[in-house]
N, C-alpha and C positions, 0 to 999 in steps of 0.2 A: 504494500500500500504506500505509494509514493506521496500522494496528496489526498487529504480527506475530501475536498470538494470534487476532485475527479473520481474518487472512489464512490462517493455518494451519487454522482451523476450516473454511474453505471448501475448502482443499486436501483435507483428510481426508474431508469430505462427498462430494466429487466423485471421490475415489480410495480408497474404503473398503478396509481390510485390507492396504494396500500400505505396510507399516511402514518398510521401507528407503527407499522413495521419500519418505515423510513426513519421515524423518530427514534425508535429503540436502537437501530443499527448506528445512526449518526452519533448518539451519545457514547456508545461503546467505541466507535472509531476515533472520536476526538480524545477519549481517555487513553487509548492504546497507541496513538500515533507516535508520541515520543518514546514509549517503551519499545515499540517495534524497531525504531531506529537504533536503539541501544542493544537490541537483541535480534540481529538480522536473520538468524536461522528460522525464525517464525515467518518473517516476511518472504524469505526466499522460497519457502514451502507453500506460500499463499494460504496460510492457515485461516486467517480471518475471512478471506474470500470463499473458502470452503465451508466455514462455519455458518455463513449467512444463507446457504442453500440447504433446504431440508433434505435429509437422506431419502425421505419418502413422503408423499402427500396422498392421502386417501380421501376421496369425496364420493358420497353415495346418497341415494334417495331413501327417504324414510316415510313410507306410507303407513297410515294407521286409521282406525275407525273411532270417531267420537261417540258420545253417549246417544246421539240421535241417529247412529248408524250411517253417518255421512263420512265419506272418505276425505281424509286430510293428508297433506304431504309436506314434509320439511326436508331440508338438506342436512346431511351429517358430514362431519369432517374429523380426520385425525392427522395431525402434523407430527411425523416422527423426525425430529430435528437432528439429533446427534446422539450416537450411542458409543462414543469413544471410551467412556468410563463406566458404562453400565447400561442396563435395559432402559428404554425410553420411559420417562416418568413425568407426569404432569396431569393437571385436572381436565375435566370435561365441563364445559360451560353451556347451559341451556338459556338462551336469551335472544330476543328479537334482533339485537344489534350484532349478533355473531356473523362474521364473514371471514373470508380467507385471510385478509390482511391483518385483522385483529388476532386471529389465532396464530399467524406466523410471528407477530410481535411477541405474543405470550410464550410461544415455544422457544423463541430465541432468548428471551429473558430467563426462561426456565433452565436452559443449558448452564448459564452462569450461576443462577441461584442454587441449582443442585450441586454444582461443582464446589461452591462455597461451603456446603454442609459437610464436606469431606466424606460423605457416604457414596457408595458406588452406584450412582444413578445418572443416566443420560437425561436428555431433555425432550419433552414432547408436550402437545396440547391438543385438545379437540373439543367437539361439542356440536351444537345445532342451533338454528334460528327458532327452534321451538320455545314457546313461552309457557312455563308451568303455571303462571299466575292465572287464576280463574278457571283452571281445569280441575276436574274431579280426580280422586285417587285412581279410579278405574281408567280414565283417559291418560293420566300420567303413566300408569302401568303399561297400557297398550303401546304408547309411544316408546317407552324404554325398552320393551321387548322387541319392537321392530328395529329400533336403533341397534341393539345388541345383536340382532340376527345377522347383521352385516359386519359389525365391528369385531365380533368374536373371531373371525378368520385372521385378524391382523394383530391380535394381542395375546399375551401369555405371561406367566410369572417370570420367565427368563427373556422375554422379548419386549413387552410394552405393558406397563402397569398403570392404567389410568386411576384418577381419583376424582373427588368432587371439586366444584368451583361455583361460581354464581349460578343459581338455579338448580344446582345438583347437590342435594343434601342426603341424609340417611335414607329417606324414602326412595329416592331415585337410585342410589347405589344398591339398595336392597333389590329393587325390581331388576336392575341390570345384572346383578350377580346371579339371581335366580335363573334368568334366561341363559346366561353363560354356562352355568352348571348343567342346565337341562340340555343344551346343545352339545357340550363337550363331554358330558358324563364324567366330570371330575371336580373335585373340591380343592381348589388351589388359591393362593393369594394373588389372584389376577387383578383385583381392585382393592384400593385402600379407602378408608373411611367407612369400613363395615361396622355393623353393630357389635358390641362387646361380646354377645353370646355366640357369635359365629365367626370369630377371627379378627375382630376389630381391636384397636389398641386404646387403652385408657389414655386420656389427655389429647387424643387426636382432634376432637371437635374444638377444644380450647387452644390448640397449639399455635395457630397463626397469631391470634390475639395475644396470648401469653408471651410468645416468642418476641413479638414486636416490643412489648413492654420491657422484656429482659434486655433487648438490644439498647433501648433508650436508657435503661439504667446504666449500662456500660459506658454509653456516651457521656452521661452526666458525671460519672466517676472521673472522667478526664478533666473535669473542672471542679472536682472536689465537692460535688453536690449529690443530693438524693432526691428521689421522686416524691417522697412524702410531702404533702402540703401544696403541691403544684396544681394549678388550675389547667384542666385539659379539655380541649374541644375534640370531639370524635364525630366524623361523618360516617354515614351509613347506619344501618340498624340490623344487619344480618349477622352471620356467624362471627366474622372478624371483629366487627364493632362491639358486639355483645361481650365477647370474652376479653377484648382489650379493656373495656369498661370494668368488667368484673375484677381483673387483675389490678388495675389502677386503684380501684376502691379498696381492695384488699391491702394494698401497699400504702394507703393513706392519702392518695391523691383525690382531687375533686373533679368529677366528670360533669360537664355542664351542658353538653349538646348530644343529640342524635339526629339523623336525617334519613330521608329516602328520596326517591326521584321527584316527589311532589313538593318537598320543602323540609324545614328543620324545626326541632323543638329545643327550647332553651330553659334551663332551670338554674338561676343564678346561685342558689344555695347549694347546688350540687344534687345529683340524683342519688337516692338511697338504695340500699339492697332491696327494699320492697318495690321501689320504682323499677329497678332492673328486672325483677321477677315479672313485673307487668309487661315489660318490653319483650322478654323471652316468650311469654304466653301469646302476646299480640302478634309477633312475627313468625314464631315457629309453629304455633298451633292454629290460631285464628287467621293467620296470613293477612292481617289488616294493615292499615296505613299508620304511619308514625304520628299523624295529626291527632289520633285518638288519645295520645298521651296528655294533650292539653286539656281534654275534657275530664280525664280520670285522675290526673296527678296534681296535687296542690302546688301552686307556685310555678307551674309549667306553662309556657307560652308557645304558640306555633306561628311560624312565618312561612307563608306559601311561596313557592317559586324561587327560593334562594338557598344557598349553601351557608354553613355556619361560620365562614371565615371572617366575618365582621365582628364576631364576639371576642373580646379581649381574653387572652390566655397565655400561659407559660409554654405549653406544649400542644401541638396540633397532631392529631392522628387521622390523616385522610384514609378512610377504610371502606370507601364505597366502590369507585370504579376509576378507569383511566381518565387522565386529563381533567380532573375536577378542581384543580387549583391553577388559575391563570395568573398572568403577571400582576394584574391589579389586586387579586386576592393575596398574592405573596407580599406585595407592598403594604397592604392593610395589616396583615399578620405581623410583619416586622414593626410597623408603626405602633401597633397596639401592644408591643412587648413580648411577642412570641419569639423564643430563641431556640426551640427544639422542634424538629419535624420527624415523626416516625411513620413511614409509609406502610400502612397495613394493606392497602390495595396495590395492584401492579401499575406502575407508571402513572400515579394520580396527579403528578405535577408536570406542567408543560415546560419545555426547555427554558423559555424566557423567565419563568418563575423560579426555576432552579438557580439561574444566574443571580436573581435577586437575593435568594437565601445565601448563596456562597459569597457574594460581594458583601453581605452584611455579616459574614463570618459567624453565622449561627450553626448549630449542630443539625446537620441535615442527613438523614439516613434514607437512601434509596430503597425501593421495595425489594430488590433482589437480595439485599442484606437484611433489611428489617423484618420482612414478612416470610423469611425462609423457614420459620418454625413449623409451618404446616407441612411442607414437603419433607422436612427433617423427621417429623413424627410419622409421616407416611413411610419413610425409609425404615424407621424402627418397627413399624407394623409389618413391613415386608420381612424383616429379620425374624420377628416372632413367628410369622406364618411359616417361614422356611424351617424353623427349629421345632415347630409344633408346640409352642409354649406361649406363655403370656407373662408380662412383667407387671409389677404393682404400679399404682399411680405415682408413688414416690420415686420408683426407679425410672420411669419414663420421664417424669418432670426433671429429675436430676440430669438425665442424659440430654434433654432438650436445653436446659440451662448451659451445660458444658458446650454444646454445639454453638449456641449463640455467643458465648464468650470467645470461642475459637474463631467464629466469623468476624467478630469485632477486632480481634487481634490481627487477623489477616488484612482487614481494611486499614488498620493503623499502620501496619508494616509497609503496604504499598501506597498509602494515601497521605502520609504526613508530608507537608510541604516545608520549604525552607524557613518560613516564619512560624512554624509550629502548628499551623492550622491543619486539621485533618480533613482532607477532601475524601469523604466516604464514597462518592461516586467513582472517582478514579481508583481508589483502593479496592472497591468491590469488583470493578470491571477487570482490573489487572489480575487480582487474586483468582477470580473465577476463570479467567482466560488461560492462565498458566497451566493449571492442572489438565484441562481439556486439550490444550495445544500440545503439551508434552506427550499425552497419550496418542494423539493423532500422528505425531512425528514417529513414535515407536511402532505404530501399526502400518505405516507406509501410505501410499497413495490409494486410498479406498473410499 
């Protein structure tokens, strides 16, 4: 890679219209450019040029019958991005926004994230433009069974091990695993995020949120600070946001916001354990809107059509979706005193906003480092499945903490700049790249 602009021109030409993918690749290319000049063996072997092209892309039709016996059809995808250090590993996303470009961006990010965990997992991602919202359990089951009826040909415990993501929780994983077992006539650890009673791991639902908080704790330690007493804004109200809030509250921080696609709720006094229980019930069981919190919880207000980044805070946890913090949001956060960002979602901050954070010299943790707890615990679930055993909650949590500490140490190793500022973006990208690149060099031109 001689020049980032020329490199990106080629990426854009070969992947037209895939804006999120372009964004993810450019961030990595900018971080790696100086490193590749200092380590020409990677550039000479065109490692990055090879890493940005998926090893395999699978696209398929998913027909299913709704409750009115009407035929519906969606598109299914699986991006098998890189298997240099292990089987493809990454979630399945069911959401109307799913398209090839978004999944390629997520799969590319997953390669680096999985590498950072130090576990033997390659990178992949998949999903469908199917929307589980508003569907009955029977309709979701029929879709999942049809989806797996094609996907099962391409996955396996030693080949590709999908997990959940947006729109894919315990219900969907259960339906897909049942269909896989039925078609293959075998009980293997082919999916992670399973229920505890049939091969799942303790702490897996909590892992992404918990791990994000653990990473922020490590960042704060570099400034001699603790998370207790900090005011935290959290976006989203799904799995990641819920368990981020739970761990923050357990550690003595004050969580003041949640959101969904329609708006956000704010409680200046901080949400309580009772409030959080209401959010769990609302989102996981009733599948309702976050606005209902304003009616049910004392001191809680709702703002429609906006995100929570105008609320003053010490730490912000963007935990909803990609590109949810723009440049103006970033400036507002910094102006209002926010000095730590822990990304629970994948690439929730646009590039210009990242520059705002870095120029302000605040502690900014990119998603591939901060939210790697989920896939880390998925890897631990794979290990337990392979050994036909299960670890206690304490054992898994301890291993998760250790992994997050290791990731932080790797980011510091490669990301510390001359003035002492830790550029976590650069650190995460280089640390994640090196392990995969070395494996690719060892394995030849394949």
